[in-house]
MARPA-88280 format. One record per atom (N, C-alpha, C): residue in three letters; atom name; x, y, z negated. Coordinates in pm, whole numbers, plus 50000, padded with zeros to 5 digits. Atoms other than C-alpha are relative to their C-alpha. Layout:
BEGIN
   aa  at     px     py     pz
  ALA  CA      X      Y      Z
...
//
This chain:
BEGIN
   aa  at     px     py     pz
  MET   N  50063  50108  50048
  MET  CA  76154  59500  05390
  MET   C  49976  49985  49865
  THR   N  50028  50006  50139
  THR  CA  75983  59467  05074
  THR   C  50037  49883  49921
  ALA   N  49948  50076  50105
  ALA  CA  76151  59277  04778
  ALA   C  49871  49934  49945
  ILE   N  50104  50089  50082
  ILE  CA  75943  58987  04631
  ILE   C  50065  49986  49842
  ALA   N  49964  50018  50132
  ALA  CA  76195  58957  04337
  ALA   C  50168  50057  50028
  GLU   N  49852  49970  49977
  GLU  CA  76551  59085  04245
  GLU   C  50075  49905  49897
  PRO   N  49942  50068  50120
  PRO  CA  76797  58898  04040
  PRO   C  50033  50073  49873
  GLY   N  49980  49943  50118
  GLY  CA  76793  58971  03674
  GLY   C  50119  49944  49947
  ALA   N  49912  50061  50104
  ALA  CA  77026  58728  03514
  ALA   C  50065  49849  50066
  VAL   N  49936  50136  49959
  VAL  CA  77280  58425  03608
  VAL   C  50026  49935  49862
  THR   N  49983  50095  50141
  THR  CA  77244  58161  03307
  THR   C  50088  49889  50013
  LEU   N  49913  50132  49994
  LEU  CA  77505  57897  03264
  LEU   C  49977  49908  49878
  SER   N  50025  50110  50116
  SER  CA  77445  57582  03054
  SER   C  50150  49986  49951
  CYS   N  49875  50026  50064
  CYS  CA  77732  57521  02798
  CYS   C  49995  49934  49861
  SER   N  50017  50062  50133
  SER  CA  77818  57357  02467
  SER   C  50008  50113  49887
  ASP   N  49966  49867  50095
  ASP  CA  77928  57699  02285
  ASP   C  49970  50141  50080
  PRO   N  50060  49872  49913
  PRO  CA  77717  57986  02418
  PRO   C  50091  50130  49922
  GLU   N  49955  49879  50081
  GLU  CA  77898  58228  02176
  GLU   C  50141  50017  50058
  SER   N  49852  50001  49916
  SER  CA  78255  58140  02308
  SER   C  49992  50055  50136
  LEU   N  49968  49966  49884
  LEU  CA  78174  58161  02644
  LEU   C  49924  50126  50037
  ALA   N  50082  49852  50009
  ALA  CA  77949  58500  02606
  ALA   C  50138  50079  49993
  GLU   N  49894  49947  50058
  GLU  CA  78292  58622  02439
  GLU   C  50094  50019  50122
  PHE   N  49899  49994  49902
  PHE  CA  78515  58525  02728
  PHE   C  49947  50081  50127
  TYR   N  50047  49924  49903
  TYR  CA  78277  58686  02986
  TYR   C  49992  50127  49961
  ALA   N  49993  49840  50062
  ALA  CA  78237  59001  02774
  ALA   C  50141  50056  50024
  ARG   N  49863  49988  49972
  ARG  CA  78606  59018  02787
  ARG   C  50024  50028  50133
  THR   N  49972  50014  49851
  THR  CA  78613  58956  03155
  THR   C  49956  50123  50063
  THR   N  50080  49913  49929
  THR  CA  78350  59195  03268
  THR   C  49984  50151  49945
  GLY   N  50016  49891  50076
  GLY  CA  78341  59448  02981
  GLY   C  49854  50025  49995
  TRP   N  50157  49990  50018
  TRP  CA  77956  59389  02939
  TRP   C  49986  50000  49883
  GLN   N  50025  50018  50136
  GLN  CA  77788  59421  02630
  GLN   C  49941  49900  49954
  LYS   N  50070  50098  50073
  LYS  CA  77645  59150  02420
  LYS   C  49892  50075  49942
  ILE   N  50118  49963  50047
  ILE  CA  77273  59200  02378
  ILE   C  49927  49891  49919
  PHE   N  50081  50092  50090
  PHE  CA  77170  58897  02219
  PHE   C  50079  49877  49986
  SER   N  49913  50124  50027
  SER  CA  77309  58604  02041
  SER   C  49937  49906  49885
  SER   N  50046  50070  50087
  SER  CA  77188  58300  01851
  SER   C  50074  49864  49998
  GLU   N  49935  50136  50004
  GLU  CA  77276  57942  01790
  GLU   C  50005  49948  50126
  SER   N  50022  50089  49878
  SER  CA  77128  57825  02093
  SER   C  50039  50100  50138
  ALA   N  49994  49917  49868
  ALA  CA  77180  58119  02360
  ALA   C  50083  50154  49939
  ALA   N  49936  49883  49995
  ALA  CA  77391  58443  02419
  ALA   C  49975  50078  50127
  TYR   N  50033  49926  49823
  TYR  CA  77324  58720  02697
  TYR   C  50095  50112  49995
  LEU   N  49936  49874  49982
  LEU  CA  77544  58990  02817
  LEU   C  49913  50095  50104
  ALA   N  50056  49906  49885
  ALA  CA  77412  59316  03004
  ALA   C  50099  50084  50055
  GLY   N  49906  49911  49934
  GLY  CA  77607  59474  03274
  GLY   C  49929  50169  50011
  ARG   N  50051  49868  49978
  ARG  CA  77582  59854  03361
  ARG   C  49889  50014  50129
  ASN   N  50105  49998  49851
  ASN  CA  77370  59773  03679
  ASN   C  49881  49924  49954
  GLY   N  50095  50073  50033
  GLY  CA  77110  59590  03478
  GLY   C  49983  49856  50001
  MET   N  49989  50124  49966
  MET  CA  77215  59258  03579
  MET   C  50043  49937  49847
  ARG   N  49971  50051  50114
  ARG  CA  77262  59014  03289
  ARG   C  50062  49859  50033
  MET   N  49940  50134  49982
  MET  CA  77458  58693  03230
  MET   C  49956  49931  49859
  GLY   N  50044  50049  50103
  GLY  CA  77325  58437  02982
  GLY   C  50072  49841  49986
  PHE   N  49937  50125  50031
  PHE  CA  77476  58107  02826
  PHE   C  49918  49936  49923
  VAL   N  50097  50079  50055
  VAL  CA  77252  57840  02703
  VAL   C  50067  49870  49931
  ARG   N  49947  50102  50040
  ARG  CA  77364  57547  02474
  ARG   C  49921  49893  50048
  ILE   N  50074  50143  49962
  ILE  CA  77284  57202  02601
  ILE   C  50086  49899  49943
  GLU   N  49962  50110  50086
  GLU  CA  77340  56915  02390
  GLU   C  50084  49886  50114
  GLY   N  49940  50080  49898
  GLY  CA  77595  56673  02583
  GLY   C  50048  50051  50118
  PHE   N  49970  49905  49888
  PHE  CA  77703  56947  02824
  PHE   C  50124  49927  50078
  GLU   N  49904  50058  49948
  GLU  CA  77933  56797  03087
  GLU   C  50057  50132  50115
  PRO   N  49952  49928  49913
  PRO  CA  78136  57067  03298
  PRO   C  50008  49949  50133
  PRO   N  49981  50057  49866
  PRO  CA  78135  57045  03679
  PRO   C  50152  49956  50026
  SER   N  49823  50017  49959
  SER  CA  78468  56908  03831
  SER   C  50037  50077  50122
  TRP   N  49946  49922  49876
  TRP  CA  78682  57088  04070
  TRP   C  50114  49929  50061
  PRO   N  50105  49980  49865
  PRO  CA  78710  57014  04369
  PRO   C  49880  49905  50031
  GLU   N  50060  50105  49966
  GLU  CA  78537  56702  04337
  GLU   C  49852  50021  50029
  ALA   N  50161  49991  49995
  ALA  CA  78165  56814  04270
  ALA   C  49962  50027  50114
  GLY   N  50047  49950  49866
  GLY  CA  77936  56854  04568
  GLY   C  49937  50146  49978
  ASN   N  50043  49864  50004
  ASN  CA  77725  57148  04563
  ASN   C  49978  50067  49849
  ARG   N  50026  49952  50152
  ARG  CA  77708  57385  04282
  ARG   C  50030  50162  50014
  VAL   N  50000  49847  49982
  VAL  CA  77691  57760  04213
  VAL   C  50130  50039  49927
  HIS   N  49888  49945  50066
  HIS  CA  78011  57957  04112
  HIS   C  49987  50153  50031
  LEU   N  49996  49861  49993
  LEU  CA  78060  58318  04042
  LEU   C  50132  50064  50046
  ASP   N  49862  49931  49938
  ASP  CA  78308  58562  04231
  ASP   C  49997  50132  49922
  PHE   N  49956  49876  50046
  PHE  CA  78454  58853  04073
  PHE   C  50099  50075  50089
  SER   N  49897  49921  49918
  SER  CA  78618  59145  04260
  SER   C  50090  50082  49903
  VAL   N  49868  49937  50089
  VAL  CA  78952  59286  04109
  VAL   C  50075  50081  50061
  PRO   N  49920  49940  49909
  PRO  CA  79182  59535  04192
  PRO   C  50141  49956  50031
  ASP   N  49857  50048  49995
  ASP  CA  79509  59339  04138
  ASP   C  49968  49841  49992
  LEU   N  50006  50132  50017
  LEU  CA  79503  58967  04199
  LEU   C  50072  49904  49890
  GLU   N  49924  50060  50090
  GLU  CA  79791  58863  04013
  GLU   C  49987  50033  49847
  LYS   N  50016  49934  50138
  LYS  CA  79741  59093  03717
  LYS   C  49857  49925  49952
  ALA   N  50124  50031  50039
  ALA  CA  79359  58987  03695
  ALA   C  50012  49845  49952
  GLU   N  50003  50175  50031
  GLU  CA  79457  58594  03696
  GLU   C  50097  49994  49869
  ALA   N  49932  50030  50134
  ALA  CA  79720  58646  03409
  ALA   C  49929  50052  49883
  GLU   N  50094  49959  50114
  GLU  CA  79489  58848  03204
  GLU   C  49873  49877  49969
  LEU   N  50084  50094  50010
  LEU  CA  79203  58576  03253
  LEU   C  50059  49879  49944
  LEU   N  49927  50106  50054
  LEU  CA  79449  58291  03182
  LEU   C  50031  50033  49835
  ALA   N  49967  49945  50141
  ALA  CA  79543  58485  02850
  ALA   C  49867  49989  49900
  LEU   N  50120  49990  50057
  LEU  CA  79169  58494  02785
  LEU   C  49933  49848  49964
  GLY   N  50060  50138  50010
  GLY  CA  79109  58111  02807
  GLY   C  49988  49941  50129
  ALA   N  50023  50063  49837
  ALA  CA  79085  58055  03198
  ALA   C  50107  49897  50003
  SER   N  49892  50071  49946
  SER  CA  79277  57780  03356
  SER   C  50000  50000  50120
  LYS   N  49967  50011  49843
  LYS  CA  79401  57745  03711
  LYS   C  50023  49874  50062
  PRO   N  49984  50140  49922
  PRO  CA  79331  57421  03906
  PRO   C  50091  50005  50113
  LYS   N  49904  50010  49918
  LYS  CA  79577  57304  04118
  LYS   C  49942  50019  50162
  GLU   N  50067  49965  49859
  GLU  CA  79336  57320  04432
  GLU   C  49971  50136  49995
  GLN   N  50011  49862  49985
  GLN  CA  79348  57663  04588
  GLN   C  49969  49993  50123
  PRO   N  50020  49996  49852
  PRO  CA  79173  57694  04905
  PRO   C  50005  50143  50066
  GLY   N  50015  49852  49955
  GLY  CA  79165  58060  04918
  GLY   C  50126  50065  50091
  GLU   N  49896  49942  49892
  GLU  CA  79512  58094  05106
  GLU   C  50054  50141  49953
  GLY   N  49971  49869  50038
  GLY  CA  79600  58398  04888
  GLY   C  49899  50103  50015
  LYS   N  50093  49898  49974
  LYS  CA  79287  58567  04961
  LYS   C  49918  50012  49877
  TRP   N  50080  49997  50159
  TRP  CA  79110  58472  04622
  TRP   C  50072  49877  49944
  THR   N  49954  50103  50091
  THR  CA  79198  58260  04349
  THR   C  49899  49925  49920
  VAL   N  50109  50061  50076
  VAL  CA  78971  57981  04179
  VAL   C  50059  49993  49860
  LEU   N  49961  50038  50144
  LEU  CA  78991  57953  03813
  LEU   C  49891  49964  49920
  LEU   N  50109  50065  50065
  LEU  CA  78787  57769  03558
  LEU   C  49995  50068  49849
  ASP   N  50022  49930  50114
  ASP  CA  78616  57933  03265
  ASP   C  50030  49896  49892
  PRO   N  49994  50094  50103
  PRO  CA  78647  57786  02913
  PRO   C  49907  49885  49991
  ALA   N  50068  50104  49968
  ALA  CA  78353  57585  02968
  ALA   C  50006  49889  50107
  GLY   N  49969  50076  49899
  GLY  CA  78505  57439  03284
  GLY   C  49929  50013  50141
  TYR   N  50054  49952  49874
  TYR  CA  78289  57635  03546
  TYR   C  50100  50087  50082
  PRO   N  49919  49916  49885
  PRO  CA  78482  57748  03876
  PRO   C  49941  50149  50025
  PHE   N  50036  49853  49941
  PHE  CA  78474  58116  03947
  PHE   C  50121  50049  50084
  CYS   N  49915  49925  49928
  CYS  CA  78670  58325  04187
  CYS   C  50020  50139  49980
  ILE   N  49946  49852  50001
  ILE  CA  78875  58633  04178
  ILE   C  50045  50042  50127
  THR   N  49958  49956  49882
  THR  CA  78942  58850  04470
  THR   C  50003  50157  50021
  THR   N  49968  49840  49979
  THR  CA  79059  59191  04580
  THR   C  49875  50015  50121
  MET   N  50068  49952  49892
  MET  CA  78818  59166  04890
  MET   C  49849  50055  49960
  ALA   N  50133  49971  50034
  ALA  CA  78474  59346  04848
  ALA   C  49906  49939  50046
//
């Protein structure tokens, strides 16, 4: 099948693009390729990018109460070790954990839920 488009970036709204970009740069090892007062971008080794854009009055999604939302999933080699490292970087761990030990839901510093798992 011929592709019409390929994903190039995932962009998150936030109140502080620089600090959220720093959190994800340390999480992924991706390089910061752009930073301004209103936005910051990271680039991965595979060409994928993550963007962070300042939105005045930003309100983070709530977990687990929010309805439909997009969240990021990350593969990690060791779930417990990755959780500890991400918590040290500024993530938080909500009480609601539906993964039954197969994945862990964390919240990034802006409040977005993301999952870590050892499953590929």
